[in-house]
C-alpha positions as CSV (number, residue, x, y, z in Angstrom):
1,X,-17.0,-20.7,24.6
2,X,-14.9,-17.9,23.3
3,X,-15.0,-15.5,20.5
4,X,-13.4,-16.1,17.1
5,X,-9.8,-14.6,16.4
6,X,-9.7,-13.4,20.2
7,X,-7.3,-14.5,22.9
8,X,-7.6,-16.8,25.4
9,X,-8.7,-15.5,28.8
10,X,-5.8,-13.6,30.7
11,X,-4.0,-13.0,27.2
12,X,-4.5,-8.8,27.0
13,X,-1.5,-6.6,27.5
14,X,-2.9,-5.3,31.3
15,X,-2.4,-8.7,32.8
16,X,-1.4,-8.4,36.1
17,X,1.0,-11.5,38.1
18,X,-1.8,-11.9,40.3
19,X,-4.4,-11.7,37.7
20,X,-6.3,-14.9,38.7
21,X,-7.2,-13.8,41.8
22,X,-7.6,-10.0,40.7
23,X,-9.5,-11.0,38.0
24,X,-13.0,-9.6,37.4
25,X,-16.4,-10.8,37.6
26,X,-17.4,-12.6,34.2
27,X,-19.0,-9.2,32.3
28,X,-17.4,-6.7,34.3
29,X,-15.7,-4.8,31.5
30,X,-18.9,-5.3,29.5
31,X,-21.1,-3.5,32.1
32,X,-18.1,-0.9,32.6
33,X,-18.2,-0.3,28.6
34,X,-22.1,0.3,28.9
35,X,-22.3,2.8,31.6
36,X,-23.2,6.1,30.6
37,X,-21.5,8.4,32.8
38,X,-18.0,7.4,33.8
39,X,-17.6,4.8,31.3
40,X,-14.0,5.5,30.3
41,X,-12.8,5.3,34.0
42,X,-14.9,2.4,34.9
43,X,-13.3,0.3,31.9
44,X,-9.6,1.4,32.7
45,X,-10.0,0.3,36.3
46,X,-11.3,-2.9,34.9
47,X,-8.3,-3.0,32.3
48,X,-5.9,-2.6,35.0
49,X,-7.7,-4.8,37.4
50,X,-6.9,-7.7,34.8
51,X,-9.8,-7.5,32.7
52,X,-9.4,-8.8,28.5
53,X,-9.9,-6.1,26.8
54,X,-11.3,-8.3,24.1
55,X,-14.0,-9.4,26.8
56,X,-12.3,-11.5,29.2
57,X,-13.1,-14.1,26.4
58,X,-16.5,-15.4,27.4
59,X,-19.3,-15.0,24.9
60,X,-22.1,-13.2,26.9
61,X,-25.5,-13.5,25.8
62,X,-25.6,-10.3,23.7
63,X,-22.8,-11.9,21.7
64,X,-20.3,-8.9,21.5
65,X,-17.6,-7.8,22.5
66,X,-16.7,-4.8,24.7
67,X,-15.2,-2.9,21.6
68,X,-18.6,-3.5,19.8
69,X,-20.5,-2.5,22.8
70,X,-18.6,0.8,23.1
71,X,-19.1,1.5,19.2
72,X,-22.9,0.4,19.4
73,X,-23.1,3.2,22.0
74,X,-20.7,5.4,20.3
75,X,-18.6,5.9,23.2
76,X,-15.7,7.1,21.3
77,X,-13.3,7.4,24.2
78,X,-14.0,3.7,25.6
79,X,-13.3,2.7,21.9
80,X,-10.1,4.6,21.4
81,X,-8.9,3.5,25.4
82,X,-9.9,-0.4,24.5
83,X,-7.9,0.1,21.0
84,X,-5.1,1.2,23.1
85,X,-5.3,-1.7,25.2
86,X,-4.8,-4.3,22.4
87,X,-8.6,-4.7,21.4
88,X,-8.8,-6.8,18.3
89,X,-10.3,-4.3,15.8
90,X,-11.9,-7.0,13.6
91,X,-12.6,-9.7,16.1
92,X,-16.1,-11.4,15.7
93,X,-18.8,-12.7,17.5
94,X,-20.0,-15.9,16.7
95,X,-22.5,-14.9,13.9
96,X,-19.4,-12.9,12.4
97,X,-20.9,-9.2,13.9
98,X,-17.9,-6.8,13.8
99,X,-17.3,-3.3,15.8
100,X,-17.2,-1.2,12.8
101,X,-20.7,-3.0,11.8
102,X,-21.8,-1.7,15.2
103,X,-21.0,1.4,14.9
104,X,-22.4,1.8,11.4
105,X,-25.7,0.5,12.0
106,X,-26.1,2.7,14.9
107,X,-24.9,5.7,12.8
108,X,-22.0,6.1,15.3
109,X,-19.8,8.5,13.3
110,X,-16.8,9.1,15.9
111,X,-16.3,5.8,16.8
112,X,-16.4,4.5,13.0
113,X,-13.9,6.8,12.2
114,X,-11.3,5.8,15.4
115,X,-12.0,1.9,14.4
116,X,-11.2,3.0,10.5
117,X,-8.1,4.5,11.7
118,X,-7.5,1.6,14.2
119,X,-7.3,-0.6,11.0
120,X,-10.7,-1.8,10.9
121,X,-11.6,-4.0,7.4
122,X,-14.5,-2.0,5.9
123,X,-15.2,-4.7,3.5
124,X,-15.5,-8.0,5.5
125,X,-19.1,-9.3,5.7
126,X,-21.1,-10.9,8.6
127,X,-22.4,-14.6,8.1
128,X,-25.7,-13.1,7.0
129,X,-23.4,-11.1,4.0
130,X,-23.6,-7.7,5.0
131,X,-21.2,-5.0,5.2
132,X,-20.7,-2.2,7.4
133,X,-21.6,-0.3,4.4
134,X,-24.8,-2.1,3.7
135,X,-25.5,-1.7,7.6
136,X,-25.6,1.9,7.0
137,X,-27.0,2.4,3.9
138,X,-29.9,0.4,5.3
139,X,-30.2,2.3,8.2
140,X,-29.9,5.7,5.9
141,X,-26.9,7.4,7.7
142,X,-26.1,9.3,4.9
143,X,-22.4,10.7,6.4
144,X,-21.4,7.1,7.2
145,X,-22.1,5.7,4.2
146,X,-20.3,8.4,2.2
147,X,-17.0,7.6,4.5
148,X,-17.5,3.9,4.2
149,X,-18.0,3.9,0.4
150,X,-14.8,6.3,0.0
151,X,-12.8,3.6,2.5
152,X,-14.0,0.4,0.6
153,X,-13.1,2.4,-2.8
154,X,-9.1,2.8,-1.1
155,X,-9.4,-0.6,-0.1
156,X,-10.4,-2.0,-3.7
157,X,-8.2,0.2,-5.2
158,X,-5.3,-1.1,-2.9
159,X,-6.3,-4.7,-3.6
160,X,-6.3,-4.4,-7.7
161,X,-3.1,-2.7,-7.0
162,X,-1.6,-5.1,-5.3
163,X,-2.9,-7.7,-7.7
164,X,-1.8,-5.7,-10.7
165,X,1.8,-5.8,-9.2
166,X,1.9,-9.5,-8.5
167,X,0.4,-9.8,-12.3
168,X,3.7,-7.9,-13.6
169,X,6.3,-10.1,-11.4
170,X,4.6,-13.1,-12.7
171,X,5.1,-12.0,-16.6
172,X,8.4,-10.6,-16.0
173,X,9.2,-13.9,-14.4
174,X,7.5,-15.9,-17.6
175,X,9.4,-13.5,-19.8
176,X,12.7,-14.3,-18.2
177,X,11.9,-18.1,-18.4
178,X,11.2,-18.0,-22.1
179,X,14.4,-16.0,-23.0
180,X,16.4,-18.7,-20.7
181,X,14.7,-21.4,-23.1
182,X,14.9,-19.8,-26.3
183,X,18.8,-18.9,-25.5
184,X,19.3,-22.6,-24.5
185,X,17.7,-23.9,-27.6
186,X,20.1,-21.3,-29.6
187,X,22.9,-22.7,-27.4
188,X,21.7,-26.4,-28.4
189,X,21.6,-25.8,-32.3
190,X,24.8,-24.0,-32.7
191,X,28.0,-25.6,-34.2
192,X,30.7,-26.7,-31.7
193,X,33.9,-25.1,-32.0
194,X,37.1,-27.6,-33.0
195,X,39.0,-29.4,-30.3
196,X,42.8,-28.4,-30.5
197,X,44.4,-30.3,-32.8
198,X,41.6,-31.3,-35.1
199,X,41.8,-30.4,-39.0
200,X,39.0,-28.1,-40.6
201,X,37.3,-29.9,-43.5
202,X,39.3,-28.7,-46.7
203,X,37.7,-25.8,-48.8
204,X,38.4,-25.4,-52.2
205,X,39.2,-21.4,-53.0
206,X,39.9,-19.8,-56.7
207,X,42.8,-17.4,-56.5
208,X,43.2,-14.9,-59.2
209,X,45.9,-15.7,-61.8
210,X,47.2,-19.2,-60.1
211,X,46.0,-22.6,-60.2
212,X,43.3,-23.7,-57.6
213,X,44.6,-24.0,-54.4
214,X,43.4,-25.9,-51.3
215,X,43.4,-24.0,-48.2
216,X,43.2,-26.0,-44.6
217,X,42.1,-24.5,-41.3
218,X,43.9,-26.3,-38.4
219,X,43.6,-25.2,-34.8
220,X,47.1,-26.3,-33.0
221,X,47.4,-25.3,-28.9
222,X,44.1,-23.2,-29.2
223,X,45.2,-21.0,-32.3
224,X,44.3,-20.9,-35.4
225,X,47.0,-22.0,-37.7
226,X,46.5,-22.4,-41.6
227,X,48.3,-24.1,-44.3
228,X,47.9,-24.2,-47.6
229,X,48.4,-26.5,-50.6
230,X,48.9,-24.9,-53.6
231,X,48.6,-26.8,-57.0
232,X,50.7,-25.8,-59.9
């Protein structure tokens, strides 16, 4: 069984050509992360030996990725190492748990800052509906609550700006379509020009000091030519 959103075993950037022979035992990277002393060096060795930064692809009994373990422990050095190695910052367990929520719930400020800097989505919720901010509030980690509130506000502001931009684009497109339709309707009702050689309908004009004259407009070869028949 593998994590949702996590690559298959052997897909990590540190995979070597002889990885099938060199692979760590299942859970070796998790074990290295959980070391109290020398964790960063042990994690580096595990990665260089073919370990997948997303957890070797298997789901362990504690249902977490190495990044989640490092975030829960608060080992910022290991968090940074795993992120550089290609660990997916928002990879989730089968219950929707993510590294940011682990750091927030345990009050791991340094790890949380690294995860946010690494692109962690602060508005995602686990399957139980709780976000990282919800967990930080429940645990009363005030500094983390403040940071996450600001991050959520920025994320929601960016989403709102994107939505407003999309609405403006749609409105502009709609206005352009309406204008084109109006122009097409106006063109449809506009009187058509006479074809070459056609004779216009005679119109009567009163010429001062003379009898009524009938003027006829005629187009020849695309140019207007006027003739007149004047009654005496």
